[in-house]
BALOBA-1460 file (C-alpha; in Angstrom, 3 decimals):
// residues 233
<rec num="1" residu="m" x="-17.127" y="10.747" z="-17.801"/>
<rec num="2" residu="l" x="-14.398" y="13.090" z="-16.631"/>
<rec num="3" residu="q" x="-13.782" y="16.265" z="-18.577"/>
<rec num="4" residu="t" x="-10.673" y="16.269" z="-20.747"/>
<rec num="5" residu="g" x="-8.790" y="18.725" z="-18.544"/>
<rec num="6" residu="t" x="-9.657" y="16.865" z="-15.350"/>
<rec num="7" residu="l" x="-8.743" y="13.538" z="-16.949"/>
<rec num="8" residu="q" x="-5.331" y="14.820" z="-18.051"/>
<rec num="9" residu="r" x="-4.577" y="16.310" z="-14.617"/>
<rec num="10" residu="t" x="-5.621" y="13.107" z="-12.869"/>
<rec num="11" residu="l" x="-3.521" y="10.931" z="-15.155"/>
<rec num="12" residu="g" x="-0.602" y="13.302" z="-14.609"/>
<rec num="13" residu="r" x="-0.880" y="12.618" z="-10.879"/>
<rec num="14" residu="v" x="-1.466" y="8.873" z="-10.941"/>
<rec num="15" residu="v" x="0.673" y="7.594" z="-13.834"/>
<rec num="16" residu="p" x="4.047" y="8.356" z="-12.149"/>
<rec num="17" residu="t" x="2.846" y="6.550" z="-9.022"/>
<rec num="18" residu="a" x="1.598" y="3.582" z="-11.027"/>
<rec num="19" residu="l" x="4.919" y="3.350" z="-12.872"/>
<rec num="20" residu="a" x="6.802" y="3.500" z="-9.559"/>
<rec num="21" residu="i" x="5.147" y="0.322" z="-8.270"/>
<rec num="22" residu="v" x="5.642" y="-1.662" z="-11.477"/>
<rec num="23" residu="p" x="9.186" y="-2.873" z="-10.565"/>
<rec num="24" residu="v" x="8.009" y="-3.882" z="-7.076"/>
<rec num="25" residu="s" x="5.091" y="-5.941" z="-8.351"/>
<rec num="26" residu="a" x="7.173" y="-7.395" z="-11.176"/>
<rec num="27" residu="l" x="9.752" y="-8.506" z="-8.612"/>
<rec num="28" residu="f" x="7.055" y="-10.292" z="-6.636"/>
<rec num="29" residu="g" x="5.769" y="-12.000" z="-9.762"/>
<rec num="30" residu="a" x="9.274" y="-13.134" z="-10.752"/>
<rec num="31" residu="l" x="10.009" y="-14.550" z="-7.293"/>
<rec num="32" residu="a" x="6.628" y="-16.253" z="-7.037"/>
<rec num="33" residu="a" x="7.104" y="-17.868" z="-10.444"/>
<rec num="34" residu="r" x="10.538" y="-19.148" z="-9.444"/>
<rec num="35" residu="a" x="8.899" y="-20.608" z="-6.322"/>
<rec num="36" residu="d" x="6.652" y="-22.637" z="-8.653"/>
<rec num="37" residu="w" x="3.533" y="-20.502" z="-8.240"/>
<rec num="38" residu="s" x="1.232" y="-20.733" z="-11.230"/>
<rec num="39" residu="l" x="0.142" y="-17.671" z="-13.172"/>
<rec num="40" residu="l" x="-3.375" y="-18.136" z="-11.792"/>
<rec num="41" residu="e" x="-2.063" y="-18.137" z="-8.211"/>
<rec num="42" residu="i" x="0.001" y="-15.010" z="-8.849"/>
<rec num="43" residu="l" x="-3.004" y="-13.318" z="-10.443"/>
<rec num="44" residu="a" x="-5.262" y="-14.292" z="-7.527"/>
<rec num="45" residu="v" x="-2.842" y="-13.064" z="-4.865"/>
<rec num="46" residu="g" x="-2.226" y="-9.808" z="-6.724"/>
<rec num="47" residu="a" x="-5.895" y="-9.104" z="-7.417"/>
<rec num="48" residu="l" x="-7.427" y="-10.373" z="-4.181"/>
<rec num="49" residu="g" x="-4.579" y="-9.630" z="-1.801"/>
<rec num="50" residu="f" x="-3.333" y="-6.392" z="-3.439"/>
<rec num="51" residu="s" x="-0.753" y="-5.805" z="-0.720"/>
<rec num="52" residu="g" x="2.901" y="-5.408" z="-1.584"/>
<rec num="53" residu="s" x="4.361" y="-6.135" z="1.842"/>
<rec num="54" residu="g" x="1.731" y="-8.787" z="2.556"/>
<rec num="55" residu="q" x="2.439" y="-10.589" z="-0.719"/>
<rec num="56" residu="f" x="6.193" y="-10.584" z="-0.144"/>
<rec num="57" residu="a" x="5.612" y="-11.956" z="3.362"/>
<rec num="58" residu="l" x="3.656" y="-14.875" z="1.900"/>
<rec num="59" residu="l" x="6.570" y="-16.072" z="-0.240"/>
<rec num="60" residu="p" x="8.784" y="-17.482" z="2.543"/>
<rec num="61" residu="l" x="5.747" y="-18.722" z="4.479"/>
<rec num="62" residu="a" x="4.458" y="-20.672" z="1.492"/>
<rec num="63" residu="e" x="7.912" y="-22.069" z="0.787"/>
<rec num="64" residu="a" x="8.129" y="-23.232" z="4.422"/>
<rec num="65" residu="d" x="4.702" y="-24.918" z="4.125"/>
<rec num="66" residu="a" x="3.177" y="-22.679" z="6.794"/>
<rec num="67" residu="g" x="-0.451" y="-23.317" z="7.661"/>
<rec num="68" residu="f" x="-3.318" y="-21.320" z="6.212"/>
<rec num="69" residu="f" x="-4.166" y="-19.575" z="9.504"/>
<rec num="70" residu="t" x="-0.523" y="-18.615" z="10.048"/>
<rec num="71" residu="m" x="-0.388" y="-16.960" z="6.645"/>
<rec num="72" residu="l" x="-3.779" y="-15.350" z="7.270"/>
<rec num="73" residu="l" x="-2.609" y="-13.921" z="10.614"/>
<rec num="74" residu="v" x="0.572" y="-12.513" z="9.115"/>
<rec num="75" residu="t" x="-1.116" y="-10.868" z="6.137"/>
<rec num="76" residu="a" x="-3.985" y="-9.542" z="8.284"/>
<rec num="77" residu="s" x="-1.471" y="-8.064" z="10.686"/>
<rec num="78" residu="i" x="0.473" y="-6.367" z="7.900"/>
<rec num="79" residu="n" x="-2.662" y="-5.150" z="6.123"/>
<rec num="80" residu="s" x="-4.207" y="-3.762" z="9.309"/>
<rec num="81" residu="r" x="-2.578" y="-0.444" z="8.394"/>
<rec num="82" residu="y" x="-5.377" y="0.025" z="5.860"/>
<rec num="83" residu="v" x="-8.009" y="0.325" z="8.591"/>
<rec num="84" residu="p" x="-7.399" y="3.999" z="9.456"/>
<rec num="85" residu="i" x="-6.887" y="5.127" z="5.845"/>
<rec num="86" residu="a" x="-10.015" y="3.266" z="4.745"/>
<rec num="87" residu="y" x="-11.975" y="5.033" z="7.470"/>
<rec num="88" residu="a" x="-10.521" y="8.417" z="6.549"/>
<rec num="89" residu="s" x="-11.299" y="7.987" z="2.835"/>
<rec num="90" residu="a" x="-14.745" y="6.382" z="3.157"/>
<rec num="91" residu="g" x="-16.457" y="9.594" z="2.077"/>
<rec num="92" residu="r" x="-14.889" y="9.329" z="-1.386"/>
<rec num="93" residu="l" x="-16.562" y="5.999" z="-2.207"/>
<rec num="94" residu="p" x="-19.451" y="5.678" z="-4.709"/>
<rec num="95" residu="a" x="-23.024" y="5.343" z="-3.468"/>
<rec num="96" residu="s" x="-23.685" y="1.943" z="-5.054"/>
<rec num="97" residu="l" x="-22.925" y="-0.944" z="-2.675"/>
<rec num="98" residu="t" x="-21.188" y="-2.996" z="-5.370"/>
<rec num="99" residu="q" x="-19.083" y="-0.069" z="-6.547"/>
<rec num="100" residu="r" x="-18.226" y="0.831" z="-2.957"/>
<rec num="101" residu="a" x="-16.935" y="-2.688" z="-2.333"/>
<rec num="102" residu="v" x="-14.816" y="-2.729" z="-5.498"/>
<rec num="103" residu="v" x="-13.368" y="0.759" z="-5.045"/>
<rec num="104" residu="a" x="-12.713" y="0.130" z="-1.337"/>
<rec num="105" residu="h" x="-10.832" y="-3.051" z="-2.238"/>
<rec num="106" residu="m" x="-8.588" y="-1.097" z="-4.617"/>
<rec num="107" residu="l" x="-7.473" y="1.251" z="-1.828"/>
<rec num="108" residu="g" x="-3.746" y="1.120" z="-1.238"/>
<rec num="109" residu="d" x="-0.984" y="3.255" z="0.232"/>
<rec num="110" residu="e" x="-0.142" y="4.709" z="-3.170"/>
<rec num="111" residu="a" x="-3.749" y="5.573" z="-4.026"/>
<rec num="112" residu="y" x="-4.337" y="7.191" z="-0.639"/>
<rec num="113" residu="a" x="-1.189" y="9.286" z="-1.053"/>
<rec num="114" residu="t" x="-2.229" y="10.343" z="-4.575"/>
<rec num="115" residu="e" x="-5.841" y="11.257" z="-3.847"/>
<rec num="116" residu="h" x="-6.970" y="14.700" z="-2.711"/>
<rec num="117" residu="e" x="-9.796" y="15.492" z="-0.336"/>
<rec num="118" residu="s" x="-11.516" y="17.453" z="-3.095"/>
<rec num="119" residu="d" x="-11.400" y="14.636" z="-5.662"/>
<rec num="120" residu="s" x="-14.698" y="13.512" z="-7.143"/>
<rec num="121" residu="r" x="-15.789" y="9.875" z="-6.945"/>
<rec num="122" residu="r" x="-14.964" y="9.365" z="-10.633"/>
<rec num="123" residu="t" x="-11.481" y="10.730" z="-10.065"/>
<rec num="124" residu="v" x="-10.995" y="8.379" z="-7.109"/>
<rec num="125" residu="i" x="-12.131" y="5.417" z="-9.227"/>
<rec num="126" residu="l" x="-9.670" y="6.381" z="-11.975"/>
<rec num="127" residu="i" x="-6.777" y="6.746" z="-9.529"/>
<rec num="128" residu="r" x="-7.400" y="3.483" z="-7.721"/>
<rec num="129" residu="g" x="-8.210" y="1.554" z="-10.893"/>
<rec num="130" residu="t" x="-5.023" y="2.722" z="-12.614"/>
<rec num="131" residu="i" x="-2.793" y="1.758" z="-9.694"/>
<rec num="132" residu="f" x="-4.623" y="-1.544" z="-9.165"/>
<rec num="133" residu="g" x="-4.345" y="-2.466" z="-12.847"/>
<rec num="134" residu="a" x="-0.649" y="-1.562" z="-12.930"/>
<rec num="135" residu="w" x="0.027" y="-3.709" z="-9.868"/>
<rec num="136" residu="v" x="-1.792" y="-6.805" z="-11.096"/>
<rec num="137" residu="g" x="-0.474" y="-6.507" z="-14.646"/>
<rec num="138" residu="a" x="3.120" y="-5.968" z="-13.527"/>
<rec num="139" residu="g" x="2.909" y="-9.030" z="-11.291"/>
<rec num="140" residu="l" x="1.928" y="-11.210" z="-14.236"/>
<rec num="141" residu="l" x="4.598" y="-9.621" z="-16.428"/>
<rec num="142" residu="g" x="7.216" y="-10.310" z="-13.772"/>
<rec num="143" residu="a" x="6.073" y="-13.927" z="-13.525"/>
<rec num="144" residu="v" x="6.593" y="-14.394" z="-17.259"/>
<rec num="145" residu="l" x="9.953" y="-12.597" z="-17.355"/>
<rec num="146" residu="g" x="11.104" y="-14.320" z="-14.175"/>
<rec num="147" residu="q" x="11.387" y="-17.596" z="-16.009"/>
<rec num="148" residu="f" x="14.303" y="-16.136" z="-17.966"/>
<rec num="149" residu="i" x="16.164" y="-14.557" z="-15.011"/>
<rec num="150" residu="p" x="19.169" y="-16.606" z="-13.816"/>
<rec num="151" residu="a" x="18.765" y="-17.761" z="-10.216"/>
<rec num="152" residu="a" x="22.183" y="-16.326" z="-9.338"/>
<rec num="153" residu="w" x="20.891" y="-12.811" z="-9.996"/>
<rec num="154" residu="i" x="18.561" y="-12.982" z="-6.988"/>
<rec num="155" residu="g" x="20.571" y="-14.010" z="-3.956"/>
<rec num="156" residu="e" x="19.134" y="-15.022" z="-0.604"/>
<rec num="157" residu="e" x="20.818" y="-12.048" z="1.051"/>
<rec num="158" residu="v" x="18.709" y="-9.549" z="-0.938"/>
<rec num="159" residu="n" x="16.128" y="-7.724" z="1.147"/>
<rec num="160" residu="l" x="13.092" y="-8.245" z="-1.071"/>
<rec num="161" residu="g" x="10.904" y="-5.897" z="0.942"/>
<rec num="162" residu="f" x="13.260" y="-2.962" z="0.498"/>
<rec num="163" residu="p" x="11.884" y="-1.636" z="-2.843"/>
<rec num="164" residu="a" x="8.307" y="-1.653" z="-1.524"/>
<rec num="165" residu="s" x="9.425" y="0.029" z="1.699"/>
<rec num="166" residu="v" x="11.204" y="2.808" z="-0.200"/>
<rec num="167" residu="v" x="8.123" y="3.524" z="-2.334"/>
<rec num="168" residu="l" x="5.896" y="3.536" z="0.754"/>
<rec num="169" residu="m" x="8.226" y="5.863" z="2.695"/>
<rec num="170" residu="y" x="8.460" y="8.294" z="-0.240"/>
<rec num="171" residu="l" x="4.685" y="8.397" z="-0.705"/>
<rec num="172" residu="s" x="4.111" y="8.809" z="3.034"/>
<rec num="173" residu="g" x="6.518" y="11.738" z="3.108"/>
<rec num="174" residu="s" x="4.845" y="13.304" z="0.068"/>
<rec num="175" residu="q" x="1.416" y="12.912" z="1.633"/>
<rec num="176" residu="l" x="2.541" y="14.481" z="4.905"/>
<rec num="177" residu="r" x="4.180" y="17.398" z="3.089"/>
<rec num="178" residu="a" x="1.038" y="18.015" z="1.014"/>
<rec num="179" residu="r" x="-1.252" y="17.897" z="4.039"/>
<rec num="180" residu="l" x="0.894" y="20.363" z="5.993"/>
<rec num="181" residu="w" x="-0.332" y="23.095" z="3.666"/>
<rec num="182" residu="l" x="-3.964" y="22.217" z="4.365"/>
<rec num="183" residu="v" x="-3.823" y="22.860" z="8.105"/>
<rec num="184" residu="r" x="-3.751" y="26.165" z="9.882"/>
<rec num="185" residu="d" x="-0.337" y="27.459" z="10.865"/>
<rec num="186" residu="d" x="-0.772" y="27.950" z="14.618"/>
<rec num="187" residu="g" x="-0.060" y="26.100" z="17.831"/>
<rec num="188" residu="n" x="-2.367" y="23.201" z="16.913"/>
<rec num="189" residu="g" x="-1.651" y="23.195" z="13.180"/>
<rec num="190" residu="r" x="1.503" y="22.137" z="11.404"/>
<rec num="191" residu="p" x="3.686" y="21.723" z="14.520"/>
<rec num="192" residu="g" x="0.967" y="19.602" z="16.107"/>
<rec num="193" residu="l" x="0.670" y="17.379" z="13.043"/>
<rec num="194" residu="l" x="4.439" y="16.942" z="12.815"/>
<rec num="195" residu="a" x="4.632" y="16.094" z="16.507"/>
<rec num="196" residu="a" x="1.842" y="13.527" z="16.126"/>
<rec num="197" residu="a" x="3.580" y="11.929" z="13.126"/>
<rec num="198" residu="g" x="6.842" y="11.779" z="15.057"/>
<rec num="199" residu="l" x="5.078" y="10.210" z="18.040"/>
<rec num="200" residu="c" x="3.497" y="7.566" z="15.766"/>
<rec num="201" residu="a" x="6.919" y="6.727" z="14.333"/>
<rec num="202" residu="g" x="8.417" y="6.514" z="17.821"/>
<rec num="203" residu="v" x="5.667" y="4.200" z="19.065"/>
<rec num="204" residu="s" x="6.110" y="1.962" z="16.011"/>
<rec num="205" residu="l" x="9.873" y="1.702" z="16.571"/>
<rec num="206" residu="l" x="9.288" y="0.880" z="20.232"/>
<rec num="207" residu="l" x="6.802" y="-1.853" z="19.342"/>
<rec num="208" residu="i" x="9.202" y="-3.318" z="16.774"/>
<rec num="209" residu="n" x="11.768" y="-3.737" z="19.535"/>
<rec num="210" residu="l" x="9.208" y="-5.106" z="22.003"/>
<rec num="211" residu="v" x="7.217" y="-7.591" z="19.904"/>
<rec num="212" residu="g" x="9.286" y="-7.898" z="16.730"/>
<rec num="213" residu="p" x="8.835" y="-6.803" z="13.092"/>
<rec num="214" residu="l" x="6.102" y="-9.369" z="12.435"/>
<rec num="215" residu="y" x="3.538" y="-8.620" z="15.136"/>
<rec num="216" residu="f" x="4.036" y="-4.899" z="15.706"/>
<rec num="217" residu="w" x="1.612" y="-3.934" z="12.899"/>
<rec num="218" residu="i" x="-1.734" y="-4.232" z="14.689"/>
<rec num="219" residu="p" x="-0.791" y="-2.409" z="17.929"/>
<rec num="220" residu="s" x="1.115" y="0.284" z="16.036"/>
<rec num="221" residu="v" x="-1.807" y="0.907" z="13.667"/>
<rec num="222" residu="l" x="-4.198" y="1.153" z="16.605"/>
<rec num="223" residu="a" x="-1.827" y="3.538" z="18.404"/>
<rec num="224" residu="a" x="-1.424" y="5.705" z="15.291"/>
<rec num="225" residu="t" x="-5.206" y="5.818" z="14.840"/>
<rec num="226" residu="v" x="-5.697" y="7.040" z="18.399"/>
<rec num="227" residu="i" x="-2.864" y="9.590" z="18.223"/>
<rec num="228" residu="l" x="-3.864" y="11.066" z="14.876"/>
<rec num="229" residu="g" x="-7.564" y="10.963" z="15.781"/>
<rec num="230" residu="r" x="-6.915" y="13.105" z="18.863"/>
<rec num="231" residu="t" x="-4.666" y="15.551" z="17.026"/>
<rec num="232" residu="k" x="-6.479" y="18.801" z="16.404"/>
<rec num="233" residu="i" x="-5.501" y="20.429" z="13.141"/>
């Protein structure tokens, strides 16, 4: 068990993040319900998929009767961004194989941005479990409430991925700002990290223009892994 002080500090860090993703997950649940997804299907996708952008990408594919392997390729491509952060945070996982699998599955952008390098394994479990529970629960809540939302309120011109993108960009910026204070302030420190982050963003934008917004994920994640891995901080 975490000590009272540690528990309060951890909850103070993770609760605002968990609340921030509630509207995003609720929106997915509402849209999935209106697309005739059952509550069990919404629960399964939220709990097993646990990927905001990947889940939103599945909605139009499912509505268009896309094949299983097409949907698998798209979601795997989008979720490939978790490869480098899973590698970087592997040292925070519990020793038990079962616990490692569960806690690793609950890794997301928000949890990675909230965690600290010095966090204990119990703190990591609390952070990831809180965010995971908020995401799954909000998806089901949105599915229930979505039955009462008039269809005219959600037009086809609405960019459904925008709320998730805003949350992800904010958390990424917060994580970068926090990590700048952990590196040494010399020629290979903060300026080097900022330059590497800018290069990663530039490569991603280039790949979006070259291969499109659907298939740029895997090459851009691989490029970012190489760039950041070779950056000395």
